[in-house]
C-alpha positions in Angstrom: -32.1 34.0 -1.6 -34.7 31.2 -1.4 -33.7 27.8 0.1 -33.7 26.0 -3.3 -31.3 28.5 -4.8 -29.1 28.4 -1.8 -28.8 24.6 -2.0 -27.9 24.8 -5.7 -25.3 27.4 -4.9 -23.8 25.3 -2.1 -23.8 22.2 -4.3 -22.0 24.2 -7.1 -19.4 25.4 -4.6 -18.8 22.0 -3.3 -18.5 20.6 -6.8 -16.1 23.3 -7.8 -14.0 22.8 -4.7 -13.9 19.0 -5.2 -12.7 19.5 -8.8 -10.1 21.9 -7.7 -8.7 19.5 -5.1 -8.7 16.6 -7.7 -6.8 18.7 -10.2 -4.3 19.8 -7.6 -3.6 16.2 -6.6 -3.5 14.6 -10.0 -2.0 17.3 -12.2 1.6 16.3 -11.3 0.7 12.8 -12.3 -0.6 14.0 -15.6 2.6 16.0 -16.1 4.6 12.9 -15.4 2.7 11.0 -18.1 3.2 13.8 -20.6 7.0 13.8 -19.8 7.1 10.1 -20.7 5.6 10.6 -24.1 8.3 13.0 -25.5 11.0 11.8 -27.8 13.5 14.3 -26.5 15.7 13.7 -23.5 14.3 16.6 -21.4 10.7 17.6 -20.9 9.5 20.9 -22.3 6.0 22.2 -22.8 4.5 22.3 -25.3 5.9 19.0 -26.4 7.8 19.4 -29.7 8.0 15.8 -30.7 5.7 13.0 -29.4 6.7 9.4 -29.2 6.9 6.1 -27.3 10.6 5.7 -27.8 11.5 5.9 -24.1 8.7 3.5 -23.2 10.3 0.9 -25.6 13.8 1.6 -24.4 12.8 1.4 -20.7 11.0 -1.9 -21.0 13.7 -3.4 -23.2 16.3 -2.7 -20.5 17.5 -5.6 -18.5 18.2 -3.3 -15.6 14.6 -2.2 -15.5 13.4 -5.8 -15.5 15.6 -6.6 -12.6 14.4 -3.5 -10.7 10.7 -4.5 -11.3 11.4 -8.1 -10.3 13.1 -7.1 -7.0 10.4 -4.5 -6.1 7.5 -6.9 -6.9 9.2 -9.7 -4.9 9.8 -7.6 -1.9 6.3 -6.0 -2.0 4.6 -9.4 -2.4 6.5 -11.2 0.4 5.9 -8.2 2.7 2.2 -8.2 1.8 1.7 -11.9 2.6 3.8 -12.0 5.8 2.5 -8.7 7.2 -1.2 -9.5 6.6 -0.7 -12.9 8.2 0.9 -11.3 11.3 -1.5 -8.4 11.3 -4.6 -10.6 11.2 -3.9 -12.2 14.6 -2.4 -8.9 15.8 -5.6 -7.1 15.0 -7.7 -9.7 16.9 -5.5 -9.1 20.0 -5.6 -5.3 19.3 -9.4 -4.9 19.0 -11.2 -8.2 19.6 -10.1 -9.6 22.9 -9.8 -7.9 26.3 -6.7 -9.1 28.1 -4.1 -7.8 30.6 -1.6 -5.6 28.9 -3.8 -4.8 25.9 -3.5 -1.1 26.3 0.3 -1.3 26.4 0.3 -3.6 23.4 -1.9 -1.2 21.4 0.7 1.5 22.0 3.8 -0.6 21.3 2.5 -2.2 18.1 1.8 1.3 16.5 5.1 2.8 17.7 7.1 2.1 14.5 4.6 4.1 12.4 5.8 7.3 14.1 9.5 6.7 13.7 11.1 8.7 10.9 11.8 6.1 8.3 15.3 7.3 7.6 16.2 7.0 11.3 14.6 3.5 11.4 16.5 2.5 8.2 19.8 3.7 9.7 19.2 1.8 12.9 18.4 -1.4 11.0 21.5 -0.9 8.8 23.7 -0.7 12.0 21.9 -3.7 13.4 22.4 -5.8 10.3 26.1 -4.8 10.2 26.5 -5.8 13.9 25.0 -9.2 13.2 27.2 -9.6 10.1 24.4 -9.9 7.7 24.9 -9.1 4.0 22.4 -6.5 2.8 20.1 -7.7 0.1 16.4 -7.8 -0.8 15.9 -10.2 2.1 17.0 -7.6 4.7 14.8 -5.1 2.9 11.8 -7.4 3.5 12.6 -7.5 7.2 12.9 -3.7 7.3 9.7 -3.1 5.4 7.9 -5.6 7.7 8.8 -3.5 10.8 7.0 -0.5 9.4 4.2 -2.1 7.3 3.0 -4.7 9.9 1.7 -1.9 12.3 -0.1 -0.2 9.4 -1.8 -3.5 8.3 -2.7 -4.2 11.9 -4.4 -0.9 12.3 -6.3 -1.3 8.9 -7.6 -4.8 9.8 -8.4 -3.6 13.4 -10.9 -1.1 11.9 -12.8 -4.1 10.5 -12.4 -6.1 13.7 -14.0 -3.3 15.8 -17.2 -3.7 13.7 -17.2 -7.5 14.2 -20.1 -8.8 16.3 -18.6 -11.4 18.8 -22.0 -13.0 19.2 -21.6 -14.6 15.8 -18.6 -16.6 17.1 -20.5 -17.4 20.3 -23.5 -18.7 18.3 -21.2 -20.9 16.2 -19.6 -22.4 19.4 -23.1 -23.0 20.8 -24.0 -25.0 17.6 -21.0 -27.3 18.2 -18.4 -25.7 15.9 -14.7 -26.2 16.7 -12.4 -23.2 17.1 -10.9 -23.9 13.6 -14.4 -24.1 12.1 -15.4 -20.8 13.7 -12.2 -19.1 12.4 -12.7 -20.5 8.9 -16.4 -20.2 8.5 -17.2 -17.1 10.6 -14.3 -14.9 11.5 -12.4 -15.0 8.2 -15.4 -14.3 5.9 -16.5 -11.4 8.1 -13.0 -9.8 8.3 -12.1 -10.5 4.7 -12.8 -6.9 3.5 -10.4 -5.7 6.1 -7.8 -8.3 5.1 -8.1 -7.2 1.5 -7.6 -3.6 2.5 -4.5 -4.7 4.6 -3.1 -6.4 1.5 -3.5 -3.3 -0.6 -1.9 -1.1 2.0 0.9 -3.5 2.6 1.8 -4.1 -1.1 1.7 -0.4 -2.1 3.5 0.9 1.0 6.3 -1.6 0.4 6.4 -1.0 -3.3 6.8 2.8 -2.9 9.1 2.8 0.1 12.3 4.6 -0.4 14.1 5.4 2.9 14.1 1.8 4.3 15.0 0.4 0.9 17.9 2.8 0.6 19.5 1.6 3.8 18.8 -2.1 3.6 18.7 -3.4 0.0 22.4 -3.4 -0.6 23.1 -4.2 -4.2 19.5 -5.2 -4.9 18.0 -1.8 -5.9 14.3 -1.1 -6.1 12.3 1.1 -8.4 12.1 4.1 -5.9 15.9 3.9 -5.4 16.5 3.9 -9.2 14.2 6.9 -9.7 16.0 8.8 -7.0 19.4 8.0 -8.4 18.4 9.0 -11.9 17.0 12.3 -10.7 20.3 13.1 -9.0 22.6 11.9 -11.8 22.0 10.7 -15.3 18.3 11.7 -15.8 16.5 10.0 -18.7 12.8 10.0 -19.7 12.8 6.5 -18.4 12.2 8.1 -15.0 8.7 9.5 -15.9 8.0 6.2 -17.7 8.6 4.2 -14.5 6.7 6.8 -12.5 3.7 6.6 -14.8 3.8 2.8 -14.7 3.9 2.8 -10.9 1.0 5.3 -10.7 -1.2 3.4 -13.2 -0.4 0.1 -11.4 -1.3 1.6 -8.0 -4.6 2.9 -9.4 -5.4 -0.5 -11.0 -4.6 -2.4 -7.8 -6.7 0.0 -5.7 -9.7 -0.2 -8.1 -9.4 -4.0 -8.3 -9.2 -4.3 -4.5 -12.2 -2.0 -4.0 -14.2 -4.0 -6.5 -13.2 -7.2 -4.7 -14.4 -5.7 -1.4 -17.7 -4.7 -2.9 -18.2 -8.3 -4.3 -17.4 -9.8 -0.9 -19.9 -7.5 0.9 -22.6 -8.2 -1.6 -21.9 -12.0 -1.4 -22.1 -11.8 2.4 -25.3 -9.7 2.3 -26.8 -12.2 -0.1 -26.0 -15.1 2.2 -27.5 -13.2 5.1 -30.8 -12.8 3.3 -31.1 -16.5 2.5 
């Protein structure tokens, strides 16, 4: 086999393998979407009767509105707080060399490796010991314990590629520390911050174990889906699952587009 034909064969194999992996990953999501488009209570294939009845019933439900409100509220607050903490944590993690840095790097990532169900149970016992009533607020605190290390790690990846001479040059030109942070550090690290926002929001939105132990009466979408799969299944389950999947894809594509815009803007300023 000549080299050109071998390259074409390798390219065809890689393409076929990639398509197989994509189908394997996304076929369950497609099945979920199909299950939400049936007018019958239980999913069967081929679908006998198509319809959007369960979409209408789901979004006309006050309970679903409350679930979405609680889930969005928790995920948004967790995103804002975790990224604010993770930004400075990432600078300490990857930017500055200080005594105790290696210990800090290990401790800050430790919650990631805890089983979330064990962490949720420990937090539940702690909240009960303190006499705190479980609600979405305690769920925010629980999510932060697990999400902040992830956001710190994501932003640290961007920090590792940060050239410290940029800050030194700004200081030499008479800039204050606040000006350097605002005009140099933040713009350079903004793609990493956006990535941290995406990870934080989506990880909090889809978190089930921590929410199960810490939300109390304020249920989230993952808790509702689990409860309906155990008892009282309705096609509203695949409807919410489809909405969550589509929402995650839209958020990821929007975030990726924003990162590309930021990089192009930074490259454009660099050429001026």
